[in-house]
ZANUSE-457166 format. One record per atom (N, C-alpha, C, O): x, y, z; residue in three letters; residue number from 1. Coordinates in pm, 1 decimal, always signed. Layout:
BEGIN
X, Y, Z, ALA, NUM
...
REM end
This chain:
BEGIN
+1851.0, +222.5, -9.3, MET, 1
+1801.5, +233.7, -150.0, MET, 1
+1883.8, +188.4, -279.1, MET, 1
+2004.2, +213.2, -273.1, MET, 1
+1849.0, +141.3, -366.1, SER, 2
+1973.9, +139.5, -478.7, SER, 2
+2026.7, +251.3, -515.4, SER, 2
+1978.8, +355.1, -469.7, SER, 2
+2157.3, +257.5, -622.4, LYS, 3
+2188.3, +364.9, -684.7, LYS, 3
+2079.5, +443.6, -804.8, LYS, 3
+2055.1, +563.8, -815.7, LYS, 3
+2051.9, +382.5, -848.2, ASN, 4
+1983.7, +353.1, -953.9, ASN, 4
+1852.2, +467.5, -901.8, ASN, 4
+1828.0, +579.3, -947.3, ASN, 4
+1798.7, +409.9, -817.4, VAL, 5
+1682.3, +496.6, -707.9, VAL, 5
+1706.0, +679.2, -756.6, VAL, 5
+1672.7, +773.5, -828.4, VAL, 5
+1810.8, +614.2, -623.3, GLN, 6
+1862.5, +763.9, -562.8, GLN, 6
+1867.4, +835.0, -727.6, GLN, 6
+1785.1, +909.4, -780.9, GLN, 6
+1971.0, +790.7, -770.5, LYS, 7
+1974.3, +871.4, -938.6, LYS, 7
+1866.7, +918.4, -979.9, LYS, 7
+1857.6, +1040.7, -969.6, LYS, 7
+1768.8, +857.4, -1029.6, ILE, 8
+1635.4, +878.4, -1026.5, ILE, 8
+1530.3, +979.6, -969.5, ILE, 8
+1430.6, +1030.2, -1021.0, ILE, 8
+1597.9, +994.0, -821.0, GLY, 9
+1507.5, +1031.0, -800.3, GLY, 9
+1549.1, +1212.3, -740.0, GLY, 9
+1475.4, +1307.4, -713.7, GLY, 9
+1755.7, +1189.5, -735.8, VAL, 10
+1779.4, +1320.9, -790.3, VAL, 10
+1696.8, +1404.0, -918.2, VAL, 10
+1624.2, +1501.3, -898.3, VAL, 10
+1722.9, +1347.2, -1044.7, ILE, 11
+1676.0, +1440.5, -1118.7, ILE, 11
+1530.8, +1473.1, -1099.1, ILE, 11
+1487.7, +1577.8, -1147.3, ILE, 11
+1445.5, +1385.9, -1027.2, ALA, 12
+1310.3, +1411.4, -1026.0, ALA, 12
+1287.0, +1519.1, -901.4, ALA, 12
+1183.2, +1583.7, -886.6, ALA, 12
+1379.4, +1524.6, -832.5, SER, 13
+1373.7, +1658.2, -718.4, SER, 13
+1408.2, +1768.3, -817.2, SER, 13
+1322.6, +1856.7, -813.1, SER, 13
+1508.7, +1793.3, -907.7, LEU, 14
+1549.4, +1906.3, -922.4, LEU, 14
+1457.7, +1938.7, -1054.5, LEU, 14
+1465.6, +2057.0, -1087.8, LEU, 14
+1376.4, +1861.6, -1132.8, VAL, 15
+1292.6, +1884.9, -1226.6, VAL, 15
+1149.4, +1950.2, -1152.1, VAL, 15
+1113.9, +2056.4, -1203.3, VAL, 15
+1073.1, +1905.8, -1051.4, ILE, 16
+1056.2, +1902.9, -962.8, ILE, 16
+1022.7, +2079.3, -925.0, ILE, 16
+929.6, +2159.7, -930.9, ILE, 16
+1115.9, +2074.8, -898.5, ILE, 17
+1195.4, +2231.4, -788.9, ILE, 17
+1185.9, +2360.4, -909.5, ILE, 17
+1124.4, +2466.3, -897.5, ILE, 17
+1268.5, +2312.8, -1028.8, ILE, 18
+1301.9, +2395.9, -1126.4, ILE, 18
+1246.6, +2430.0, -1192.4, ILE, 18
+1252.4, +2547.1, -1230.1, ILE, 18
+1136.4, +2310.5, -1254.9, GLY, 19
+1001.4, +2326.0, -1313.8, GLY, 19
+939.5, +2369.9, -1294.4, GLY, 19
+892.4, +2450.6, -1374.6, GLY, 19
+874.7, +2346.6, -1135.2, GLY, 20
+752.0, +2397.5, -1063.6, GLY, 20
+809.7, +2573.0, -1062.3, GLY, 20
+734.7, +2656.9, -1112.1, GLY, 20
+886.4, +2598.1, -1028.5, PHE, 21
+913.4, +2770.5, -1004.2, PHE, 21
+927.4, +2831.1, -1096.1, PHE, 21
+909.9, +2950.9, -1073.6, PHE, 21
+963.6, +2797.3, -1243.5, LEU, 22
+973.9, +2851.4, -1378.6, LEU, 22
+762.3, +2868.8, -1411.9, LEU, 22
+687.6, +2961.8, -1442.1, LEU, 22
+751.3, +2773.5, -1393.2, THR, 23
+591.6, +2748.6, -1482.6, THR, 23
+520.5, +2844.3, -1368.0, THR, 23
+423.8, +2912.8, -1401.3, THR, 23
+566.4, +2847.3, -1242.7, LEU, 24
+465.0, +2910.2, -1162.9, LEU, 24
+483.0, +3065.2, -1170.4, LEU, 24
+397.8, +3141.4, -1124.6, LEU, 24
+624.6, +3118.1, -1244.3, LEU, 25
+624.9, +3242.3, -1277.2, LEU, 25
+539.2, +3264.9, -1451.1, LEU, 25
+467.7, +3358.4, -1487.0, LEU, 25
+579.0, +3149.1, -1524.2, MET, 26
+528.2, +3202.6, -1656.0, MET, 26
+378.0, +3178.2, -1628.1, MET, 26
+306.8, +3256.0, -1691.7, MET, 26
+329.7, +3115.1, -1571.6, THR, 27
+173.5, +3085.5, -1535.8, THR, 27
+132.9, +3239.2, -1459.9, THR, 27
+25.4, +3293.6, -1485.1, THR, 27
+201.1, +3280.2, -1395.6, TRP, 28
+159.1, +3419.7, -1305.7, TRP, 28
+164.6, +3506.4, -1428.1, TRP, 28
+66.5, +3574.2, -1458.8, TRP, 28
+274.8, +3507.3, -1499.5, ARG, 29
+247.4, +3656.2, -1576.2, ARG, 29
+152.3, +3611.8, -1674.8, ARG, 29
+139.1, +3705.5, -1753.5, ARG, 29
+73.9, +3507.5, -1712.3, ASN, 30
+11.2, +3515.1, -1844.3, ASN, 30
-106.0, +3584.3, -1783.8, ASN, 30
-149.7, +3689.7, -1830.2, ASN, 30
-166.1, +3512.8, -1660.0, ILE, 31
-309.6, +3524.0, -1586.4, ILE, 31
-312.0, +3587.3, -1464.5, ILE, 31
-421.0, +3619.4, -1417.1, ILE, 31
-184.4, +3616.5, -1391.2, GLY, 32
-183.3, +3632.9, -1259.7, GLY, 32
-252.0, +3556.7, -1156.6, GLY, 32
-322.9, +3461.5, -1189.2, GLY, 32
-236.8, +3590.9, -1033.4, PHE, 33
-256.4, +3530.7, -939.2, PHE, 33
-498.3, +3566.0, -904.2, PHE, 33
-560.3, +3638.7, -826.7, PHE, 33
-539.5, +3470.4, -1007.7, ILE, 34
-678.1, +3487.8, -1015.0, ILE, 34
-719.7, +3342.2, -957.4, ILE, 34
-645.2, +3246.9, -934.4, ILE, 34
-856.9, +3352.0, -940.9, ASP, 35
-865.3, +3229.8, -851.3, ASP, 35
-860.3, +3067.1, -961.8, ASP, 35
-932.5, +2971.1, -934.6, ASP, 35
-787.7, +3067.0, -1051.0, GLY, 36
-786.1, +2937.2, -1101.8, GLY, 36
-657.4, +2900.0, -1150.8, GLY, 36
-620.6, +2815.7, -1232.5, GLY, 36
-548.8, +3054.5, -1021.4, PHE, 37
-405.3, +3026.1, -1061.2, PHE, 37
-373.1, +2887.1, -1036.0, PHE, 37
-316.8, +2813.2, -1116.8, PHE, 37
-404.2, +2861.7, -942.4, ILE, 38
-326.9, +2676.4, -898.2, ILE, 38
-349.5, +2563.0, -1005.1, ILE, 38
-269.8, +2485.5, -1058.0, ILE, 38
-494.0, +2581.2, -1019.7, VAL, 39
-464.3, +2496.3, -1132.7, VAL, 39
-465.6, +2481.0, -1242.5, VAL, 39
-484.4, +2374.0, -1300.5, VAL, 39
-436.3, +2636.0, -1312.6, ALA, 40
-365.9, +2655.2, -1407.8, ALA, 40
-189.6, +2689.2, -1425.3, ALA, 40
-117.1, +2719.8, -1520.0, ALA, 40
-174.6, +2670.5, -1313.7, TRP, 41
+15.7, +2604.6, -1294.9, TRP, 41
+8.2, +2520.3, -1298.1, TRP, 41
+67.3, +2454.2, -1383.5, TRP, 41
-70.6, +2467.2, -1206.1, LEU, 42
-23.3, +2248.4, -1197.6, LEU, 42
-53.2, +2198.7, -1331.0, LEU, 42
+14.0, +2115.6, -1392.0, LEU, 42
-173.7, +2263.7, -1377.2, SER, 43
-166.2, +2186.8, -1561.0, SER, 43
-22.1, +2198.6, -1656.3, SER, 43
+37.1, +2115.3, -1724.8, SER, 43
+6.6, +2358.9, -1622.7, SER, 44
+137.6, +2382.0, -1732.7, SER, 44
+222.0, +2330.8, -1678.4, SER, 44
+313.4, +2278.3, -1741.9, SER, 44
+216.2, +2329.9, -1491.7, PHE, 45
+375.8, +2237.8, -1496.4, PHE, 45
+352.5, +2091.5, -1493.8, PHE, 45
+456.3, +2034.9, -1527.9, PHE, 45
+280.0, +2027.6, -1473.3, ALA, 46
+267.6, +1887.7, -1561.7, ALA, 46
+276.8, +1856.2, -1681.5, ALA, 46
+305.7, +1739.9, -1709.4, ALA, 46
+252.2, +1962.0, -1793.6, LEU, 47
+254.6, +1960.6, -1900.6, LEU, 47
+417.1, +1969.1, -1961.9, LEU, 47
+462.9, +1915.4, -2062.8, LEU, 47
+497.6, +2074.6, -1841.5, CYS, 48
+614.9, +2087.6, -1882.0, CYS, 48
+671.2, +1970.3, -1862.7, CYS, 48
+725.8, +1918.0, -1959.8, CYS, 48
+671.5, +1899.0, -1729.5, VAL, 49
+717.3, +1813.9, -1659.6, VAL, 49
+750.9, +1670.3, -1794.6, VAL, 49
+854.7, +1615.0, -1831.0, VAL, 49
+535.6, +1647.4, -1854.1, LEU, 50
+579.6, +1559.4, -1950.9, LEU, 50
+651.9, +1616.3, -2080.8, LEU, 50
+701.8, +1519.8, -2138.8, LEU, 50
+671.9, +1708.4, -2134.4, CYS, 51
+747.2, +1768.6, -2241.7, CYS, 51
+900.4, +1726.3, -2238.9, CYS, 51
+963.4, +1643.4, -2304.4, CYS, 51
+940.7, +1826.6, -2125.0, ILE, 52
+1087.1, +1840.9, -2069.3, ILE, 52
+1169.4, +1716.5, -2013.9, ILE, 52
+1291.4, +1707.2, -2027.8, ILE, 52
+1101.9, +1635.8, -1959.0, ALA, 53
+1127.2, +1519.3, -1920.4, ALA, 53
+1233.6, +1423.9, -1981.9, ALA, 53
+1352.8, +1407.0, -1956.0, ALA, 53
+1128.1, +1353.4, -2095.1, PRO, 54
+1154.1, +1264.2, -2180.9, PRO, 54
+1252.1, +1364.3, -2274.4, PRO, 54
+1329.8, +1274.7, -2307.5, PRO, 54
+1295.9, +1461.1, -2328.8, ILE, 55
+1352.9, +1547.9, -2392.5, ILE, 55
+1424.9, +1599.8, -2376.5, ILE, 55
+1506.3, +1630.3, -2463.6, ILE, 55
+1433.3, +1651.8, -2203.2, GLY, 56
+1570.6, +1734.9, -2116.6, GLY, 56
+1732.8, +1628.1, -2148.4, GLY, 56
+1839.4, +1682.5, -2177.0, GLY, 56
+1722.5, +1527.4, -2139.6, GLY, 57
+1837.8, +1470.4, -2117.3, GLY, 57
+1908.1, +1455.0, -2259.2, GLY, 57
+2020.9, +1490.6, -2293.5, GLY, 57
+1793.4, +1382.2, -2341.7, GLY, 58
+1861.1, +1379.4, -2494.5, GLY, 58
+1930.2, +1559.4, -2560.4, GLY, 58
+2018.1, +1559.0, -2646.5, GLY, 58
+1874.8, +1694.5, -2504.7, ILE, 59
+1920.4, +1807.5, -2563.1, ILE, 59
+2023.7, +1843.7, -2469.2, ILE, 59
+2107.7, +1920.2, -2516.5, ILE, 59
+2039.0, +1812.5, -2358.9, ALA, 60
+2187.8, +1820.4, -2250.8, ALA, 60
+2317.9, +1773.3, -2298.4, ALA, 60
+2432.1, +1818.1, -2287.5, ALA, 60
+2254.0, +1641.7, -2369.6, PHE, 61
+2367.5, +1563.3, -2426.9, PHE, 61
+2430.4, +1595.7, -2524.3, PHE, 61
+2553.2, +1586.6, -2524.6, PHE, 61
+2338.3, +1656.0, -2664.1, VAL, 62
+2357.5, +1726.4, -2769.0, VAL, 62
+2389.3, +1854.9, -2695.6, VAL, 62
+2501.1, +1816.4, -2661.2, VAL, 62
+2383.0, +1955.0, -2652.8, VAL, 63
+2433.6, +2067.1, -2579.7, VAL, 63
+2577.7, +2040.1, -2489.8, VAL, 63
+2677.2, +2111.5, -2476.8, VAL, 63
+2561.4, +1975.0, -2462.7, ASN, 64
+2708.8, +1937.4, -2372.6, ASN, 64
+2840.2, +1905.7, -2485.5, ASN, 64
+2957.4, +1942.8, -2479.6, ASN, 64
+2759.3, +1810.1, -2603.5, ARG, 65
+2884.7, +1808.4, -2683.9, ARG, 65
+2911.3, +1906.4, -2780.7, ARG, 65
+3027.5, +1931.5, -2812.6, ARG, 65
+2793.8, +1977.2, -2842.0, LEU, 66
+2818.8, +2090.9, -2870.0, LEU, 66
+2900.6, +2192.3, -2798.4, LEU, 66
+2923.1, +2257.3, -2900.5, LEU, 66
+2941.1, +2235.3, -2738.7, VAL, 67
+2975.2, +2331.9, -2621.3, VAL, 67
+3133.7, +2234.0, -2620.6, VAL, 67
+3235.4, +2294.7, -2654.2, VAL, 67
+3141.8, +2127.0, -2592.4, ASN, 68
+3356.8, +2084.2, -2640.6, ASN, 68
+3356.1, +2125.3, -2739.0, ASN, 68
+3433.9, +2219.7, -2752.6, ASN, 68
+3285.7, +2091.1, -2846.5, LEU, 69
+3330.2, +2081.9, -3036.6, LEU, 69
+3333.6, +2235.1, -3048.6, LEU, 69
+3433.4, +2262.1, -3115.4, LEU, 69
+3279.8, +2328.0, -3019.4, ILE, 70
+3270.5, +2462.3, -3054.0, ILE, 70
+3413.1, +2571.3, -2971.9, ILE, 70
+3494.8, +2646.5, -3025.2, ILE, 70
+3383.2, +2520.6, -2772.4, PHE, 71
+3481.4, +2572.2, -2758.3, PHE, 71
+3580.7, +2484.4, -2623.7, PHE, 71
+3570.5, +2460.6, -2503.3, PHE, 71
+3684.9, +2457.0, -2747.3, PRO, 72
+3751.8, +2319.9, -2709.0, PRO, 72
+3856.0, +2411.0, -2627.7, PRO, 72
+3948.3, +2344.5, -2580.6, PRO, 72
+3860.9, +2532.8, -2603.9, ALA, 73
+4024.6, +2588.6, -2555.5, ALA, 73
+3908.1, +2681.0, -2456.0, ALA, 73
+3945.4, +2798.2, -2451.0, ALA, 73
+3808.1, +2663.0, -2395.1, LEU, 74
+3707.4, +2720.5, -2307.9, LEU, 74
+3777.6, +2611.0, -2145.0, LEU, 74
+3778.0, +2488.0, -2138.5, LEU, 74
+3814.9, +2683.6, -2064.5, SER, 75
+3812.1, +2554.5, -1881.0, SER, 75
+3667.1, +2511.3, -1925.9, SER, 75
+3585.5, +2504.7, -2017.8, SER, 75
+3694.0, +2488.1, -1800.4, TYR, 76
+3605.3, +2352.9, -1733.4, TYR, 76
+3425.6, +2428.2, -1708.0, TYR, 76
+3311.0, +2405.8, -1747.0, TYR, 76
+3509.4, +2539.5, -1604.9, VAL, 77
+3440.5, +2622.6, -1553.6, VAL, 77
+3341.0, +2667.0, -1653.1, VAL, 77
+3218.3, +2657.2, -1652.6, VAL, 77
+3443.1, +2730.7, -1759.4, LYS, 78
+3351.4, +2844.8, -1852.7, LYS, 78
+3242.2, +2757.0, -1953.3, LYS, 78
+3131.0, +2802.3, -1980.4, LYS, 78
+3276.8, +2664.2, -1989.0, LYS, 79
+3214.5, +2532.0, -2049.1, LYS, 79
+3087.2, +2496.3, -1977.9, LYS, 79
+2978.9, +2476.4, -2032.9, LYS, 79
+3108.5, +2491.4, -1870.1, ASN, 80
+2985.4, +2489.9, -1778.4, ASN, 80
+2870.6, +2583.1, -1806.3, ASN, 80
+2755.8, +2564.4, -1846.4, ASN, 80
+2950.9, +2707.2, -1766.1, ILE, 81
+2852.0, +2822.7, -1790.8, ILE, 81
+2779.0, +2826.0, -1911.0, ILE, 81
+2656.3, +2817.5, -1914.7, ILE, 81
+2879.2, +2842.7, -2046.5, VAL, 82
+2815.1, +2855.0, -2159.7, VAL, 82
+2705.5, +2750.4, -2171.4, VAL, 82
+2591.2, +2780.4, -2205.9, VAL, 82
+2749.2, +2609.0, -2137.4, PHE, 83
+2641.8, +2489.6, -2093.7, PHE, 83
+2522.0, +2530.4, -2051.7, PHE, 83
+2428.5, +2528.0, -2131.8, PHE, 83
+2503.1, +2573.6, -1924.2, GLY, 84
+2400.9, +2628.3, -1811.6, GLY, 84
+2360.7, +2777.1, -1913.0, GLY, 84
+2279.8, +2834.2, -1839.8, GLY, 84
+2366.7, +2811.3, -1962.4, LEU, 85
+2333.1, +2953.7, -2031.3, LEU, 85
+2230.5, +2894.4, -2146.4, LEU, 85
+2109.1, +2911.6, -2135.0, LEU, 85
+2297.5, +2811.8, -2276.2, VAL, 86
+2218.3, +2739.3, -2384.8, VAL, 86
+2078.7, +2659.5, -2309.8, VAL, 86
+1960.5, +2670.9, -2342.3, VAL, 86
+2153.9, +2555.8, -2172.0, MET, 87
+1999.4, +2489.0, -2147.9, MET, 87
+1936.8, +2613.2, -2112.4, MET, 87
+1863.1, +2649.7, -2203.9, MET, 87
+1937.5, +2681.8, -2027.9, ALA, 88
+1828.5, +2801.5, -1985.4, ALA, 88
+1715.8, +2818.7, -2112.1, ALA, 88
+1598.5, +2791.8, -2137.9, ALA, 88
+1847.5, +2888.9, -2178.3, VAL, 89
+1686.3, +2950.2, -2284.5, VAL, 89
+1631.5, +2811.1, -2417.2, VAL, 89
+1522.1, +2809.9, -2473.6, VAL, 89
+1744.1, +2708.6, -2437.5, LEU, 90
+1620.5, +2608.8, -2488.1, LEU, 90
+1496.8, +2525.0, -2376.9, LEU, 90
+1381.6, +2487.4, -2398.3, LEU, 90
+1581.7, +2519.8, -2259.1, MET, 91
+1402.0, +2484.8, -2183.4, MET, 91
+1316.1, +2535.9, -2164.3, MET, 91
+1200.8, +2492.8, -2165.7, MET, 91
+1371.8, +2690.2, -2131.3, GLU, 92
+1263.3, +2826.8, -2124.1, GLU, 92
+1190.1, +2845.6, -2246.1, GLU, 92
+1070.8, +2873.2, -2258.5, GLU, 92
+1268.9, +2828.9, -2326.4, SER, 93
+1197.1, +2822.6, -2472.2, SER, 93
+1082.4, +2706.5, -2510.5, SER, 93
+990.0, +2705.3, -2591.7, SER, 93
+1130.0, +2615.0, -2418.6, ILE, 94
+996.0, +2456.9, -2411.5, ILE, 94
+914.8, +2489.7, -2340.5, ILE, 94
+796.7, +2475.5, -2372.5, ILE, 94
+955.2, +2550.0, -2208.5, MET, 95
+845.6, +2579.6, -2178.0, MET, 95
+762.5, +2696.3, -2141.7, MET, 95
+700.3, +2695.5, -2035.4, MET, 95
+757.3, +2795.4, -2221.9, ALA, 96
+702.8, +2873.0, -2267.4, ALA, 96
+623.6, +2850.4, -2352.9, ALA, 96
+529.0, +2929.2, -2352.0, ALA, 96
+620.7, +2773.7, -2429.8, VAL, 97
+518.2, +2713.8, -2552.7, VAL, 97
+438.0, +2652.1, -2494.7, VAL, 97
+319.3, +2684.5, -2493.3, VAL, 97
+482.9, +2555.2, -2437.4, VAL, 98
+381.6, +2441.4, -2367.3, VAL, 98
+280.4, +2550.0, -2279.9, VAL, 98
+159.0, +2560.6, -2297.2, VAL, 98
+372.8, +2636.6, -2170.4, THR, 99
+252.2, +2718.7, -2079.3, THR, 99
+139.5, +2804.0, -2172.6, THR, 99
+16.7, +2812.6, -2169.3, THR, 99
+230.7, +2854.3, -2245.4, THR, 100
+134.6, +2958.6, -2385.2, THR, 100
-2.2, +2883.0, -2416.7, THR, 100
-115.7, +2924.7, -2394.1, THR, 100
+35.2, +2762.7, -2473.7, ILE, 101
-86.0, +2659.0, -2534.3, ILE, 101
-153.6, +2617.4, -2439.0, ILE, 101
-274.6, +2609.2, -2460.4, ILE, 101
-96.2, +2571.8, -2285.3, ASN, 102
-206.1, +2564.3, -2219.9, ASN, 102
-264.8, +2643.6, -2144.4, ASN, 102
-333.7, +2594.7, -2054.9, ASN, 102
-258.4, +2746.2, -2153.4, LEU, 103
-325.8, +2872.9, -2094.4, LEU, 103
-397.0, +2954.1, -2220.1, LEU, 103
-454.3, +3051.9, -2172.0, LEU, 103
-407.7, +2950.8, -2309.6, HIS, 104
-441.6, +3019.7, -2403.5, HIS, 104
-455.7, +2939.9, -2532.9, HIS, 104
-501.7, +3007.5, -2624.9, HIS, 104
-430.6, +2825.5, -2560.0, GLY, 105
-493.0, +2726.6, -2641.3, GLY, 105
-420.2, +2794.2, -2759.2, GLY, 105
-326.2, +2873.1, -2749.0, GLY, 105
-475.0, +2753.2, -2866.2, PHE, 106
-387.3, +2755.0, -3001.6, PHE, 106
-468.5, +2888.0, -3081.2, PHE, 106
-590.4, +2898.4, -3094.6, PHE, 106
-386.6, +2963.5, -3118.3, MET, 107
-455.7, +3107.0, -3177.2, MET, 107
-362.8, +3200.3, -3317.1, MET, 107
-264.3, +3147.7, -3368.9, MET, 107
-400.6, +3304.4, -3350.7, VAL, 108
-342.7, +3357.7, -3439.2, VAL, 108
-211.4, +3366.4, -3416.8, VAL, 108
-177.1, +3440.1, -3324.4, VAL, 108
-114.0, +3299.9, -3488.6, LEU, 109
+33.9, +3310.0, -3457.0, LEU, 109
+103.8, +3425.8, -3403.8, LEU, 109
+188.5, +3399.6, -3318.4, LEU, 109
+83.5, +3579.1, -3442.6, LYS, 110
+91.5, +3670.6, -3371.6, LYS, 110
+69.5, +3677.3, -3241.9, LYS, 110
+160.6, +3713.8, -3167.6, LYS, 110
-74.0, +3638.3, -3184.6, GLU, 111
-92.4, +3654.9, -3051.0, GLU, 111
-6.3, +3541.4, -2967.8, GLU, 111
+24.5, +3555.5, -2849.4, GLU, 111
+30.7, +3416.9, -3055.1, PHE, 112
+123.8, +3308.7, -2967.4, PHE, 112
+237.7, +3394.4, -2920.9, PHE, 112
+272.3, +3436.8, -2810.6, PHE, 112
+291.8, +3407.1, -3062.8, VAL, 113
+414.5, +3491.6, -3051.8, VAL, 113
+427.8, +3574.2, -2919.3, VAL, 113
+485.4, +3517.3, -2826.6, VAL, 113
+388.8, +3681.5, -2902.2, ASP, 114
+345.6, +3797.9, -2815.5, ASP, 114
+311.4, +3725.9, -2654.0, ASP, 114
+358.0, +3767.2, -2547.8, ASP, 114
+219.9, +3611.5, -2671.4, PHE, 115
+220.3, +3545.0, -2581.3, PHE, 115
+345.5, +3441.9, -2525.8, PHE, 115
+370.6, +3397.3, -2413.8, PHE, 115
+386.2, +3432.0, -2608.0, TRP, 116
+545.3, +3339.2, -2564.8, TRP, 116
+616.4, +3409.4, -2539.8, TRP, 116
+661.6, +3383.1, -2428.3, TRP, 116
+667.6, +3510.4, -2589.8, LEU, 117
+773.8, +3592.6, -2560.1, LEU, 117
+774.4, +3664.0, -2396.5, LEU, 117
+856.2, +3658.4, -2304.7, LEU, 117
+653.5, +3725.4, -2410.6, ALA, 118
+600.0, +3703.9, -2251.1, ALA, 118
+621.9, +3671.9, -2170.3, ALA, 118
+664.9, +3740.7, -2077.8, ALA, 118
+599.3, +3534.1, -2167.4, THR, 119
+619.8, +3409.6, -2083.6, THR, 119
+771.3, +3356.4, -2103.3, THR, 119
+797.7, +3268.6, -2021.1, THR, 119
+831.2, +3373.7, -2153.0, PHE, 120
+973.2, +3349.3, -2210.8, PHE, 120
+1041.5, +3417.1, -2105.8, PHE, 120
+1099.3, +3360.1, -2013.2, PHE, 120
+1030.1, +3590.2, -2128.9, ILE, 121
+1108.1, +3657.4, -2079.3, ILE, 121
+1106.6, +3676.7, -1963.6, ILE, 121
+1213.9, +3700.2, -1907.9, ILE, 121
+964.2, +3672.9, -1875.5, SER, 122
+902.0, +3693.3, -1713.5, SER, 122
+1014.3, +3556.1, -1671.1, SER, 122
+1049.6, +3548.8, -1553.4, SER, 122
+1048.9, +3486.4, -1738.0, ALA, 123
+1070.5, +3364.0, -1592.6, ALA, 123
+1289.0, +3368.9, -1682.6, ALA, 123
+1384.2, +3301.7, -1642.9, ALA, 123
+1288.4, +3429.3, -1751.0, LEU, 124
+1471.1, +3447.5, -1802.7, LEU, 124
+1561.8, +3497.7, -1696.7, LEU, 124
+1661.4, +3425.8, -1689.5, LEU, 124
+1562.4, +3562.5, -1640.7, PRO, 125
+1600.1, +3604.9, -1541.3, PRO, 125
+1650.0, +3505.5, -1424.9, PRO, 125
+1765.4, +3490.9, -1384.7, PRO, 125
+1514.4, +3430.9, -1374.6, ALA, 126
+1526.2, +3353.8, -1297.4, ALA, 126
+1596.9, +3220.0, -1348.7, ALA, 126
+1662.0, +3140.6, -1280.9, ALA, 126
+1568.6, +3214.8, -1482.0, GLY, 127
+1652.2, +3043.7, -1522.4, GLY, 127
+1790.2, +3077.0, -1573.0, GLY, 127
+1864.4, +2986.0, -1610.2, GLY, 127
+1829.0, +3205.9, -1576.3, LEU, 128
+1960.5, +3232.6, -1642.0, LEU, 128
+2045.5, +3223.9, -1498.8, LEU, 128
+2165.0, +3194.4, -1501.3, LEU, 128
+1963.2, +3256.4, -1351.6, ALA, 129
+2062.2, +3245.7, -1257.3, ALA, 129
+2052.5, +3111.4, -1223.9, ALA, 129
+2160.3, +3055.0, -1204.8, ALA, 129
+1918.1, +3023.8, -1208.1, ILE, 130
+1903.9, +2901.5, -1173.3, ILE, 130
+2041.0, +2832.5, -1289.1, ILE, 130
+2091.6, +2736.9, -1230.4, ILE, 130
+2086.5, +2847.3, -1382.1, SER, 131
+2132.9, +2832.6, -1532.4, SER, 131
+2275.7, +2818.3, -1447.9, SER, 131
+2330.6, +2708.3, -1440.2, SER, 131
+2327.7, +2927.7, -1389.9, VAL, 132
+2430.7, +2944.8, -1346.7, VAL, 132
+2505.2, +2879.6, -1183.5, VAL, 132
+2620.3, +2890.3, -1141.1, VAL, 132
+2396.5, +2819.8, -1130.0, LEU, 133
+2383.1, +2795.4, -1029.7, LEU, 133
+2438.5, +2632.9, -1081.3, LEU, 133
+2553.4, +2588.8, -1084.0, LEU, 133
+2312.7, +2569.2, -1118.2, MET, 134
+2327.4, +2451.1, -1182.9, MET, 134
+2455.5, +2402.7, -1260.8, MET, 134
+2485.8, +2283.9, -1271.4, MET, 134
+2528.9, +2509.0, -1315.2, SER, 135
+2648.5, +2488.9, -1429.5, SER, 135
+2794.5, +2479.3, -1311.3, SER, 135
+2885.6, +2398.9, -1330.8, SER, 135
+2793.1, +2551.3, -1222.1, LEU, 136
+2897.7, +2622.6, -1094.4, LEU, 136
+2894.3, +2477.2, -953.1, LEU, 136
+2981.5, +2409.5, -898.5, LEU, 136
+2752.7, +2485.7, -943.7, VAL, 137
+2751.2, +2401.7, -814.1, VAL, 137
+2714.4, +2255.2, -845.3, VAL, 137
+2782.7, +2158.0, -813.0, VAL, 137
+2598.6, +2252.3, -911.6, ILE, 138
+2508.9, +2137.9, -887.8, ILE, 138
+2575.6, +2025.3, -988.5, ILE, 138
+2622.8, +1916.2, -956.6, ILE, 138
+2565.2, +2084.7, -1120.0, LYS, 139
+2594.6, +1953.9, -1261.5, LYS, 139
+2763.5, +1914.4, -1162.3, LYS, 139
+2755.6, +1816.9, -1087.5, LYS, 139
+2878.3, +1976.8, -1166.3, PRO, 140
+2965.5, +1925.5, -1139.3, PRO, 140
+2930.8, +1784.2, -1022.4, PRO, 140
+2968.5, +1669.8, -1048.1, PRO, 140
+2830.4, +1831.9, -856.7, LYS, 141
+2839.9, +1752.3, -795.4, LYS, 141
+2736.3, +1635.5, -829.3, LYS, 141
+2712.1, +1564.0, -732.1, LYS, 141
+2679.5, +1606.3, -931.1, LEU, 142
+2549.0, +1542.7, -1025.9, LEU, 142
+2642.4, +1408.9, -1111.3, LEU, 142
+2624.3, +1287.9, -1124.7, LEU, 142
+2783.7, +1540.2, -1172.4, ALA, 143
+2866.1, +1390.9, -1242.2, ALA, 143
+2942.3, +1366.2, -1186.8, ALA, 143
+2998.8, +1272.0, -1242.3, ALA, 143
+3007.5, +1401.9, -1067.1, ALA, 144
+3050.1, +1307.9, -944.1, ALA, 144
+2945.9, +1181.0, -869.4, ALA, 144
+2976.2, +1070.2, -825.1, ALA, 144
+2864.6, +1224.6, -874.8, PHE, 145
+2777.8, +1132.3, -801.6, PHE, 145
+2713.2, +1028.0, -946.3, PHE, 145
+2665.1, +915.1, -936.1, PHE, 145
+2723.5, +1072.8, -1017.4, TRP, 146
+2645.3, +967.3, -1109.1, TRP, 146
+2784.1, +848.5, -1157.3, TRP, 146
+2786.5, +725.6, -1164.3, TRP, 146
+2878.0, +944.2, -1181.1, ALA, 147
+3027.6, +862.9, -1183.3, ALA, 147
+3073.2, +752.5, -1072.9, ALA, 147
+3164.0, +671.1, -1089.5, ALA, 147
+2979.3, +768.2, -938.7, LYS, 148
+2981.5, +629.5, -874.3, LYS, 148
+2935.0, +492.9, -905.4, LYS, 148
+2822.8, +481.5, -954.6, LYS, 148
+3013.4, +377.5, -881.0, PRO, 149
+2920.8, +260.8, -941.9, PRO, 149
+2777.9, +257.2, -834.0, PRO, 149
+2758.1, +311.5, -725.3, PRO, 149
+2683.1, +157.5, -929.0, VAL, 150
+2577.4, +145.1, -903.9, VAL, 150
+2582.7, +19.9, -786.0, VAL, 150
+2478.6, -20.7, -734.3, VAL, 150
REM end
């Protein structure tokens, strides 16, 4: 298997595992474990992947640049933690918007904000824990993996 296919496989696996888990939490918070839960969750998950996968790399690139620019004196580990926390908040915000619209449709702004906030807050602890794990363990391993020649 080529190195490029392996790299795509690693990214796809991370998106599926992390995105699937977080959208599961968000869907559960919005509608509970009702009869249509699996269909609602899978549709939210698919929409989130379609929204986040294309823009996630760009967001990560910009956030990484900003962290390095704003905090040049921080150690590599601390920069990775800041990067992970910012990414968690940004990506979960987007996922919460997509999940809220998917489950409730478009509505009055105040109702939307209430549902979005509940959705975002429900997954935030898990997202922050995942971000620290990603920043301290997975991101350095991915960087080494990507640095290997194709």
